Every structure is written in C-alpha cells, then in structure tokens.
C-alpha positions in Angstrom: 14.9 17.3 10.6 14.7 15.4 7.4 11.2 14.3 6.5 10.1 11.2 4.6 9.2 12.2 1.0 7.6 9.8 -1.4 7.5 10.7 -5.1 4.6 9.2 -7.0 4.9 8.2 -10.7 3.0 10.2 -13.3 1.2 7.2 -14.7 -2.2 6.0 -13.5 -2.2 3.8 -10.4 -2.3 0.0 -10.4 -5.5 0.3 -8.4 -7.6 2.7 -6.4 -9.0 1.1 -3.2 -11.7 2.7 -0.9 -11.5 1.8 2.8 -13.7 3.4 5.5 -12.2 4.5 8.8 -13.8 2.3 11.4 -14.5 3.3 15.0 -11.8 0.8 16.1 -9.3 2.8 14.0 -9.7 5.9 16.1 -7.2 6.7 18.9 -7.4 8.8 22.0 -6.8 11.9 19.9 -10.1 11.2 18.2 -8.5 10.6 14.8 -7.1 7.7 12.8 -4.2 6.1 14.8 -0.8 5.7 13.2 -0.7 2.0 13.9 -4.1 1.5 12.3 -3.0 3.3 9.1 -0.4 0.5 8.6 -3.2 -2.0 8.9 -5.2 -0.1 6.4 -2.3 -0.1 4.0 -2.0 -3.9 4.4 -5.7 -4.3 3.7 -5.3 -2.1 0.5 -2.4 -4.3 -0.6 -4.5 -7.5 0.0 -7.3 -6.0 -2.1 -4.9 -5.2 -4.9 -3.5 -8.7 -4.9 -7.0 -10.2 -4.8 -8.0 -8.2 -7.9 -5.1 -10.1 -9.7 -6.2 -13.5 -8.2 -3.2 -13.4 -5.8 -2.4 -13.6 -2.1 0.7 -12.6 -0.3 1.6 -16.3 -0.1 1.1 -16.9 -3.8 1.5 -14.0 -6.1 2.0 -15.6 -9.5 4.0 -18.5 -8.1 6.0 -16.6 -5.4 5.1 -15.3 -2.0 6.1 -11.9 -0.7 7.2 -10.3 2.6 7.4 -6.7 3.6 11.0 -5.7 4.1 10.4 -2.0 5.0 7.8 0.6 5.4 7.8 4.4 5.3 4.8 6.6 6.2 4.6 10.4 5.9 1.5 11.6 7.7 -0.1 14.5 5.9 -3.4 15.1 7.7 -6.0 13.7 10.0 -8.7 11.2 9.2 -11.7 10.7 11.3 -14.4 8.1 12.0 -16.7 7.9 8.9 -14.1 9.2 6.4 -13.7 6.9 3.4 -10.0 6.7 2.5 -9.1 6.6 -1.2 -5.8 4.7 -1.6 -4.1 4.9 -5.0 -1.4 2.2 -5.3 1.6 2.5 -7.6 4.6 0.3 -8.2 8.2 1.5 -8.3 11.7 0.1 -8.2 10.7 -3.2 -9.7 13.8 -5.5 -9.6 14.4 -9.2 -10.0 13.6 -10.0 -6.3 11.8 -7.0 -5.0 9.6 -4.0 -5.7 8.1 -1.0 -3.9 4.4 -0.3 -3.6 3.5 3.4 -3.1 0.2 4.5 -1.5 -1.3 7.9 -1.9 -4.0 8.1 0.8 -6.6 10.8 0.8 -10.3 11.5 1.7 -13.0 13.8 0.5 -14.2 16.2 3.1 -16.3 19.4 2.8 -16.2 19.2 -1.0 -12.4 19.0 -1.3 -9.7 16.3 -1.4 -7.5 16.1 1.7 -4.2 14.3 1.8 -4.0 11.9 4.8 -0.7 10.1 4.2 1.9 9.0 1.6 3.4 5.5 2.2 5.8 3.0 0.7 6.2 -0.7 1.4 9.3 -2.5 0.2 8.3 -6.0 -0.9 10.6 -8.9 -1.4 9.5 -12.0 -3.3 9.9 -15.1 -1.2 9.6 -18.9 -1.5 7.9 -20.0 1.7 8.6 -23.7 1.1 12.4 -23.2 0.9 12.4 -20.1 3.2 14.5 -18.2 0.6 14.2 -15.0 -1.4 12.8 -15.8 -4.9 12.8 -14.2 -8.3 9.6 -12.3 -9.3 7.4 -14.3 -11.7 6.9 -12.9 -15.1 3.2 -12.7 -14.3 3.7 -10.6 -11.2 6.2 -8.4 -13.1 3.6 -7.8 -15.8 1.0 -6.8 -13.3 3.4 -4.4 -11.6 4.2 -2.8 -15.0 0.6 -1.9 -15.7 -0.2 1.6 -14.7 
C-alpha cells in the first residue's frame, strides 16, 4: 500500500504554533482523534494568518478555501500534550499554494512526530464566487521562510 509522504522544505518555517491537546480532542482509544487533528490544523492555519493580520476571508485582499488535505499519522498524542506545529509553504502558484504542517510533541525528554499534513489552498473571491489571483502581499508572506 502506498503511503502519503510529505517532503518539508529545508528553510525555516513560516511560523511555529503551539496548541495543547484538549480533553475534547481525545477519542475512545484514549488518544488524539484523527478528526480532531484536522481541526487543530485549521486552528494553526488561522493563527498563522492572524500573525499576518489576515483571515481566511481576507488574506491580503483575497479569500481562501481548502481544496484538498493529506494527513500522514506518525504517532499518538494524548491529553495534556502540547503540539508544536511548524508550518511551511510549498507549490506557490498564481491561484493556489500548499501549506505543510510538521506536528510533533515533546514527551519524556524527546521530540515525537505526531503527523505530517498538507492543505491545498485556493485563493477565492467570495463576492464574485470565483477563484482569484494571489495578492502580492500574500505571495510575499508565503515566500518568507
């Protein structure tokens, strides 16, 4: 079976976000639920955009929508773990870009990989309901790393 593999760039991340695993993120297996991880990725993306003064509805004059997502689960996270999410940009084009998420936690004195993820983002004009061109401002933020 072919597994999802995400290659991270060598440059420094756009941002490093810390998000604790809440009790509501825990599933019946007593670890972080796969559905909750997607919500945590969304929260990390919102925090990244907020650092730039953006939202998903206005990111430098354009909105954005998620076109696809890939998640490769690498390890378990538990209640009380603090996830470290390093976010990178890749495949920046005129109307889309990828955000890559390297998710880990510190446990027993060592770093543990929890997941690698990618969201394919498309820039969008919510007023006209059409795909839009990335603003220069957004493109500049995505190039920083």
